[in-house]
C-alpha positions in Angstrom: 89.7 -68.8 41.1 90.5 -67.2 37.7 88.0 -67.2 34.9 89.3 -67.2 31.4 87.1 -68.1 28.5 87.5 -67.8 24.8 87.9 -64.1 23.8 85.1 -62.5 21.8 87.8 -61.9 19.1 91.6 -61.9 19.2 92.8 -59.5 21.8 89.3 -58.7 23.1 88.1 -59.2 26.7 86.8 -62.7 27.5 83.1 -63.3 27.7 83.3 -64.2 31.4 85.4 -61.2 32.1 82.8 -59.1 30.4 80.1 -60.6 32.6 82.2 -59.9 35.7 82.9 -56.3 34.7 79.2 -55.8 33.9 78.1 -57.2 37.2 80.4 -54.7 39.0 79.1 -51.9 36.8 75.5 -53.0 37.6 76.2 -52.9 41.3 77.8 -49.5 41.0 74.8 -48.1 39.1 72.4 -49.4 41.7 74.5 -48.1 44.6 74.8 -44.6 43.1 71.2 -44.4 42.0 72.1 -44.2 38.3 70.0 -45.5 35.4 71.4 -49.1 35.1 71.0 -49.9 31.5 72.7 -46.8 30.1 75.5 -47.3 32.7 75.9 -50.9 31.5 75.8 -49.9 27.9 79.0 -47.7 28.3 80.8 -50.8 29.7 79.5 -53.2 26.9 79.6 -50.9 23.8 83.3 -50.9 23.2 83.3 -54.7 23.0 80.3 -54.6 20.6 77.9 -55.9 23.3 75.9 -52.8 24.1 72.6 -54.6 23.2 73.3 -56.9 26.2 72.7 -54.1 28.7 69.0 -55.2 29.3 70.1 -58.9 29.4 72.7 -58.2 32.1 70.3 -56.0 34.0 67.7 -58.8 34.0 70.3 -61.4 34.9 71.5 -59.4 37.9 68.0 -58.7 39.1 67.1 -62.4 39.0 70.4 -63.3 40.7 69.6 -61.0 43.6 66.1 -62.5 43.9 67.6 -65.9 44.1 70.3 -64.8 46.6 67.6 -62.9 48.6 70.0 -60.1 49.2 72.2 -57.6 47.3 75.0 -59.1 45.2 78.4 -58.6 46.6 81.1 -57.7 44.1 84.8 -57.8 44.3 87.4 -55.2 43.6 90.0 -54.9 40.8 91.3 -58.5 40.1 89.7 -60.5 42.9 86.2 -61.9 42.4 83.7 -62.1 45.3 82.1 -65.3 46.3 78.9 -64.1 44.7 80.7 -63.4 41.4 82.4 -66.8 41.5 79.0 -68.4 42.0 77.4 -66.5 39.2 80.2 -67.4 36.8 80.0 -71.1 37.9 76.2 -71.1 37.3 76.7 -69.5 33.8 79.4 -72.0 32.8 77.5 -75.0 34.2 80.1 -75.9 36.8 77.5 -75.3 39.6 74.0 -76.7 39.5 
């Protein structure tokens, strides 16, 4: 399943792609024992979304609580089932 949403501005990354990249960055930071929010900030800042780092951090913590296990992320272009479910929940296609 491919997620394309309206870009933040012409030529910019889509909002859902930004969420997906941030979820992977969040997982990476946790797995490596790095400070999560600064790690997320570096991903979000180029798109003007650096202030979203605490929001994404909270979202991913909540998502893991709901899943009752660590979030599984995909690699490169392919989204994991956890990522697909998260995007479905955020877009309202899953309830």
